[in-house]
N, C-alpha and C positions, 0 to 999 in steps of 0.2 A: 433661616435657611435661605441660601441664595436662589434667586429665581432662575429657572432653566432658560437657555437661549431659545429663540424661535426655531433654530435648526434642530436642536435636540427634541423639541416638541413634535417634529415631523416623525421621528422614530417612535415616539410614544403613541401618536395617533395611528400610525401604521400597525403597530403591534396590537392595539385595542381593536382595530378593524379585523385583523386576522383571528384574534381570539373570539370575537363575536361570530365570525363565520363558522369557526369550529364548534362553538356552543350551539349555534342554530342547527348545525349538522347532527349533533348528538340529540338535541331536543326533538328534531324531526324524527329521528330513529326511535326515541322513547315514546312519544305520543302519537306517532304515525299520522302526521299532519295531513298527508294526501287522503288517507282513509277517512279522516274526520270530515274533510271537505267534500269528497266525492261519494260518501256513504258506502265505501267498500270496507267491510269489517274484517280485514286481515290484520291481526295484531301479533303476528309472528315477528319476533325481534331478531334481526340479523346483524349482530355487532360487527361482523367481518366487513360488510359494505361500509358502515360508518367509520370503521378503523381505516379502511383503505382511503376513503374520502379525506379523513383527517391527515393521514400521511402525505397525500398529495398536496393538501393545503399547506402543511408544514414545510414541505419541500419548496413550494413556490414562495412561502414566507421567508425562508432562510436565504433563498436566492435574491429575493427583492430587498431584504434588509441589508445584505452584503453590498449590493450595488448602491443602495441609498447611502450607506456609510461612506463608501468611496466618493460619491458625489458631494456629500456634505463635507468630507475632509478637504476636497478640492476647493469648495466654496470658502471654507475657513481659511485655507492657504491664500486664496486670491484676495480675501477681505483683509488679510494681515498686511498687505502692501501699503506703504505710505503714499497717499495721493498728493501729487504735485501738479500745479497748473502748468500747462504747456507753454503759455505765453509769458506770464509774469513770475513763474517759479515760486509762487506762494504755496504753503503746505497746509493741508487739511488736518488741523490738530484739535482734537476733541470737539469737532463740529464748527470750529472757527478757522477761517483762512487767514494765516499769518505769514509774514515774510520768513525766508530761510534763516536769516540772522536771529529773528525773534524765536523761532522754533529751537534753534541750537541753544539759545540762552535759557529758554524755559525748560526744555527737556533734558539737556545735558550740562547745563550751567557752564556753557562755553561762550566766551566773547569772541567776536569775529572781527576781522579786518579785511580789506580788499587788496588784491594784487592782480598780476597778469601772469599766466603760465607761459613757458617758452613757445609752445605751439600757437597760442593765440597771439603772442607778440609777433611771431613770424608772419602769421596771416595778416595782422594789422599793418605791418610794415610793407608787405607785398601789395596790399590794397592801396596803401598810401603812395607807393612807387608807381603803381599803374594809373593813379588818378592825376598825378602831376609829372610832367616830363623832367623838370629840374629838381625833383624831390630826391633823386639819388645823390646829387652833390650835397644837398642839405643834410641827408642822413649820414653821409660819410663824414661831414664836418662835425656833426653832433656826436657820432660814435667814436671819433678819434680823440685821444687824450690831449688836453690843451698843452701847448708848448709855451714855455716862458718867453717873454719878449726879448731877452738877451740871447736866446738861442741855446742856452744850456739845458741839459736834461734835468738837473736838480733845480727845482723851483724855489727851494728855501733860500732866504737871504743869508748871505755869508756873515759870519761872526765879525765883529768890529776888528779891524786890523788884519784880517785874513783875506787874501786875494783868491778869487775863484780860479784864475788861470795858473796859479802857482808862481806868479812872478813876484 
């Protein structure tokens, strides 16, 4: 039989506590505990008073168990989040802190590679341009397609015996 989670035990302990209070209320009514302690020999059994006490205890119990279940559901929801380190992006996986790539490999059997998204590329280029005044010319030269040395758009060599200019 699987062991109950610590959160489920809270509801069990809470229920046992309320059932104990109800049992003590009825036991008090049956044996007249105050009359035994204070030597007052009234043994008239008034079940209405105990029934009213029990109903009030049950009402409080149901209200409390409802709110406890909501709180425990919220705790379970929050505990289901995958924890990731804010600095190094390692993942808490089964009690061990491992890299994101290793996590994807272990849990999803997915290999990873690295690249740069367009947003990060634009930010990186903007930071590069701000850091160096002549960086704009360098980036424009790098981003432009290379031109062949003879000035033609077609950079492939011509077939033997064929002229590029059509002459």
